[in-house]
C-alpha positions as CSV (number, residue, x, y, z in Angstrom):
1,M,-38.4,9.6,55.7
2,V,-39.5,12.4,53.4
3,F,-42.5,10.3,52.4
4,V,-43.6,10.0,56.0
5,F,-43.2,13.7,56.5
6,Y,-45.4,14.5,53.4
7,V,-48.0,12.0,54.6
8,I,-48.2,13.5,58.1
9,M,-48.4,17.0,56.7
10,A,-51.2,15.9,54.3
11,L,-53.2,14.4,57.2
12,L,-52.7,17.5,59.3
13,A,-53.8,19.8,56.4
14,F,-56.8,17.5,55.8
15,M,-57.9,17.6,59.4
16,A,-57.5,21.3,59.5
17,A,-59.7,21.7,56.4
18,R,-62.4,19.5,58.0
19,A,-62.3,21.5,61.2
20,M,-62.6,24.8,59.4
21,D,-65.4,23.6,57.1
22,R,-67.6,23.0,60.2
23,K,-67.6,26.7,60.9
24,S,-69.7,29.1,58.9
25,D,-67.5,32.2,59.2
26,G,-66.5,33.3,55.7
27,R,-63.0,34.1,56.7
28,V,-62.5,30.7,58.3
29,N,-63.8,29.1,55.1
30,R,-61.1,30.9,53.2
31,F,-58.5,29.3,55.4
32,G,-60.2,25.9,54.8
33,K,-59.6,26.3,51.1
34,I,-56.0,26.9,51.7
35,A,-55.8,23.9,54.0
36,R,-57.4,21.7,51.3
37,G,-54.9,23.1,48.7
38,L,-52.0,22.1,51.0
39,T,-53.5,18.7,51.5
40,G,-53.5,18.1,47.7
41,L,-49.9,19.4,47.5
42,F,-48.6,17.1,50.1
43,V,-50.4,14.2,48.6
44,I,-48.8,14.9,45.2
45,L,-45.4,15.2,46.9
46,A,-46.0,11.9,48.7
47,I,-46.8,10.2,45.4
48,T,-43.7,11.4,43.8
49,C,-41.7,9.7,46.5
50,C,-43.0,6.4,45.0
51,L,-41.3,7.2,41.7
52,T,-37.6,7.1,41.0
53,V,-35.7,7.9,37.8
54,I,-32.7,5.8,36.9
55,P,-30.4,7.6,34.4
56,A,-29.2,5.9,31.2
57,G,-26.2,3.7,31.7
58,N,-27.1,3.0,35.3
59,I,-29.1,0.4,37.3
60,G,-30.9,0.8,40.6
61,V,-30.5,-1.5,43.6
62,V,-33.3,-1.3,46.1
63,D,-32.2,-1.4,49.7
64,F,-35.2,-1.6,52.2
65,F,-33.7,-1.2,55.6
66,G,-30.8,-3.6,54.9
67,T,-32.8,-6.0,52.8
68,V,-31.5,-5.9,49.2
69,S,-34.0,-6.8,46.5
70,P,-32.6,-9.3,43.9
71,N,-34.5,-7.4,41.1
72,S,-32.6,-4.3,40.0
73,L,-34.3,-1.3,38.5
74,K,-33.7,-0.6,34.8
75,A,-33.0,2.8,33.3
76,G,-36.1,5.1,33.2
77,I,-39.0,5.8,35.6
78,N,-39.7,3.0,38.2
79,F,-42.2,2.6,41.0
80,V,-40.5,1.8,44.3
81,N,-41.3,1.4,47.9
82,P,-41.1,5.0,49.2
83,L,-39.4,3.9,52.3
84,A,-36.7,2.0,50.4
85,H,-33.3,3.5,49.5
86,V,-32.4,3.2,45.8
87,V,-28.6,3.0,45.0
88,R,-27.7,3.9,41.5
89,M,-24.7,1.9,40.1
90,S,-23.1,2.6,36.7
91,V,-23.0,-0.2,34.1
92,K,-21.1,1.9,31.6
93,T,-17.6,1.0,30.4
94,Q,-15.0,2.4,32.7
95,E,-11.2,2.5,32.7
96,I,-8.5,2.0,35.3
97,K,-5.0,3.0,34.4
98,E,-2.0,1.5,36.3
99,I,1.7,2.3,36.1
100,M,3.5,-0.6,37.9
101,D,6.9,-2.2,38.1
102,V,6.5,-5.8,37.1
103,P,9.1,-8.7,37.0
104,S,10.2,-10.5,33.9
105,K,11.2,-14.2,33.5
106,E,14.9,-13.2,33.8
107,G,14.2,-11.4,37.1
108,L,14.4,-7.9,35.6
109,T,12.1,-5.1,36.6
110,V,10.1,-3.5,33.8
111,K,7.9,-0.5,34.1
112,L,4.5,-1.2,32.6
113,E,1.7,1.3,31.8
114,I,-1.5,-0.7,31.3
115,S,-5.2,-0.1,31.4
116,V,-8.3,-2.2,32.0
117,L,-11.7,-1.5,30.5
118,Y,-14.6,-3.0,32.4
119,H,-18.2,-2.7,33.3
120,L,-20.6,-3.9,36.0
121,N,-22.7,-6.9,35.1
122,P,-26.3,-5.7,35.4
123,E,-27.6,-9.1,36.3
124,K,-25.3,-9.3,39.3
125,A,-25.5,-5.6,40.5
126,A,-27.6,-6.5,43.5
127,E,-25.3,-9.2,44.5
128,V,-22.2,-7.0,44.1
129,Y,-23.9,-4.3,46.3
130,K,-24.8,-6.8,48.9
131,T,-21.5,-8.6,49.2
132,V,-19.0,-5.9,48.3
133,G,-20.6,-2.5,48.1
134,E,-20.5,0.4,45.8
135,D,-16.7,0.6,45.9
136,Y,-16.2,-2.7,44.2
137,Q,-13.5,-1.4,41.8
138,S,-10.9,-0.8,44.6
139,I,-12.0,-3.8,46.6
140,I,-12.1,-6.5,43.8
141,L,-10.8,-5.3,40.5
142,E,-7.7,-3.3,41.3
143,P,-6.0,-5.8,43.6
144,Q,-6.8,-8.7,41.1
145,F,-5.5,-6.6,38.2
146,R,-2.2,-5.8,39.8
147,S,-1.7,-9.4,41.0
148,V,-2.6,-11.0,37.7
149,T,-0.4,-8.6,35.7
150,R,2.7,-9.3,37.8
151,G,2.0,-13.0,37.7
152,V,1.7,-13.1,33.9
153,T,4.7,-10.9,33.1
154,A,6.8,-13.2,35.3
155,M,6.3,-15.9,32.8
156,Y,7.6,-13.9,29.8
157,E,11.1,-12.6,29.0
158,A,11.7,-8.9,28.9
159,K,12.0,-8.9,25.1
160,A,8.5,-10.3,24.8
161,L,7.2,-7.0,26.2
162,Y,9.2,-5.1,23.6
163,T,8.3,-7.2,20.5
164,S,5.1,-8.5,18.8
165,E,4.6,-11.0,21.7
166,R,3.2,-8.2,23.8
167,E,-0.2,-8.8,22.2
168,H,-0.1,-12.4,23.5
169,L,0.8,-11.0,26.9
170,A,-2.2,-8.7,26.9
171,Q,-4.5,-11.5,25.9
172,E,-3.1,-13.7,28.7
173,I,-3.7,-10.9,31.2
174,L,-7.3,-10.4,29.9
175,K,-8.0,-14.1,30.2
176,E,-6.7,-14.4,33.8
177,I,-8.4,-11.2,35.1
178,S,-11.7,-12.2,33.5
179,T,-11.5,-15.6,35.1
180,A,-10.9,-13.9,38.5
181,T,-13.5,-11.1,38.3
182,A,-16.4,-12.5,36.2
183,P,-17.9,-14.6,39.1
184,R,-17.9,-11.5,41.2
185,G,-20.1,-9.5,38.7
186,I,-17.4,-7.5,36.9
187,T,-17.0,-8.0,33.2
188,V,-13.5,-7.1,31.8
189,E,-13.6,-6.0,28.2
190,T,-9.9,-5.6,27.3
191,T,-6.5,-4.9,28.9
192,P,-4.4,-2.8,26.4
193,L,-0.7,-2.3,27.1
194,R,-0.1,1.4,26.8
195,R,3.7,1.7,27.3
196,V,6.6,-0.5,28.3
197,T,9.8,1.0,29.7
198,L,12.8,-1.4,29.9
199,P,15.8,-0.9,32.2
200,P,18.6,1.3,30.9
201,G,20.7,-0.5,28.3
202,L,18.4,-3.5,28.0
203,S,16.4,-2.0,25.2
204,Q,19.6,-1.3,23.2
205,S,20.8,-4.8,23.8
206,I,17.5,-6.3,22.7
207,E,17.5,-4.1,19.6
208,S,21.1,-5.2,18.8
209,K,20.1,-8.9,19.2
210,L,17.0,-8.5,17.1
211,Q,19.1,-6.8,14.4
212,A,21.6,-9.6,14.5
213,E,18.8,-12.2,14.1
214,Q,17.4,-10.3,11.2
215,E,20.8,-10.2,9.6
216,S,21.2,-13.9,10.1
217,Q,17.8,-14.5,8.5
218,R,18.8,-12.3,5.6
219,M,22.1,-14.2,5.0
220,E,20.2,-17.5,5.2
221,F,17.8,-16.2,2.6
222,I,20.8,-15.2,0.4
223,L,22.5,-18.6,0.7
224,T,19.2,-20.4,-0.1
225,K,18.8,-18.2,-3.2
226,E,22.4,-18.8,-4.3
227,K,21.9,-22.5,-3.8
228,Q,18.8,-22.5,-5.9
229,E,20.6,-20.5,-8.6
230,A,23.5,-23.0,-8.6
231,D,21.0,-25.9,-9.0
232,R,19.4,-24.1,-11.9
233,K,22.7,-23.6,-13.7
234,R,23.7,-27.2,-13.1
235,I,20.4,-28.4,-14.5
236,E,20.8,-26.0,-17.5
237,A,24.4,-27.3,-18.2
238,Q,23.3,-30.9,-17.9
239,G,20.5,-30.1,-20.5
240,I,23.0,-28.6,-22.9
241,A,25.4,-31.5,-22.5
242,D,22.6,-34.0,-23.1
243,F,21.6,-32.0,-26.2
244,Q,25.1,-32.0,-27.6
245,K,25.5,-35.7,-26.9
246,I,22.3,-36.5,-28.8
247,V,23.4,-34.3,-31.8
248,V,26.9,-35.9,-31.9
249,Q,25.4,-39.3,-31.9
250,G,23.1,-38.4,-34.7
251,I,25.9,-37.1,-37.1
252,S,27.7,-39.7,-39.2
253,D,30.2,-39.6,-42.1
254,Q,27.6,-40.6,-44.6
255,L,25.3,-37.7,-43.4
256,L,28.2,-35.2,-43.7
257,R,29.1,-36.5,-47.2
258,W,25.5,-36.2,-48.3
259,K,25.2,-32.7,-47.0
260,G,28.4,-31.8,-48.9
261,I,27.0,-33.1,-52.1
262,E,23.8,-31.1,-51.7
263,A,25.9,-28.0,-51.0
264,T,28.0,-28.6,-54.1
265,E,25.0,-29.0,-56.3
266,K,23.6,-25.7,-55.1
267,L,26.9,-23.9,-55.7
268,A,27.3,-25.5,-59.1
269,S,23.9,-24.3,-60.2
270,S,24.5,-20.7,-59.2
271,A,25.4,-18.0,-61.7
272,N,28.8,-17.3,-60.2
273,A,31.9,-18.3,-62.3
274,K,33.7,-21.3,-60.8
275,V,35.5,-24.6,-61.6
276,V,34.2,-27.8,-60.1
277,V,36.7,-30.7,-59.9
278,I,34.8,-34.0,-59.2
279,G,36.4,-36.3,-56.6
280,A,39.3,-33.9,-55.8
281,G,38.1,-33.0,-52.3
282,K,38.5,-34.8,-49.0
283,D,36.6,-38.0,-48.7
284,G,35.9,-37.8,-52.5
285,L,33.8,-34.7,-52.3
286,P,33.9,-32.3,-55.3
287,L,36.3,-29.4,-55.1
288,I,35.1,-26.0,-56.1
289,L,37.6,-23.4,-57.4
290,D,36.6,-19.8,-57.8
291,T,37.9,-18.4,-61.1
292,K,37.9,-14.8,-59.9
């Protein structure tokens, strides 16, 4: 409507300038120049109505008297129908925080603080505006987000929200909410779990149970280690027994008698004073007597 106003004012100023130019009075001609200046001003203002600036991180949807153009306007300066209404919609990443009471698999109520990071799909901005409107977050995203979160947590036990399984829970929520909102033009980026508050006494019970499980695993490790040590000692003892058996089998009376003769020869050839009696020892071995 502003464009129409500027056009009408420009026509009126132009007609006034033409009418004043037909008169020869100098004072009237001076008013004619003013009228021509106003004509140029209103023409420039009318031209600016054909331009629109879309800020960075936004996209423009063109609504011409209820007819929504399928082609959205990109960020920057764009030429548009001056009679059309341009709706600016953000495509930046946005966040919704929710604190909700959700059920667990055991039927317990858990307080969950969770966020969803999302952005509008630029390719479907016109469709979202036409079918839902500018307030698409509260109409589509928030109800789906609450419903999906409660549905997913109902499949997990309360301790899953308190242990490392919470990451799997967040991934499951992300998958479900993306499936529900992507066809409607909303892209969900992530759904981080910010805080989990369990019912009074339940967290302590879970911690005690987890501590008992860790103690059980520790004892199992110790028993396994002791069993391995016992097996090692058994193998070592068996090796020593086998060695002794082989040594015993390799020692004979003849070998011992020969070793005795060799030792006697070495002692007899030494410088120490001694008496050697041949054949006086056990099994006929020499007998060595020290004379000191």
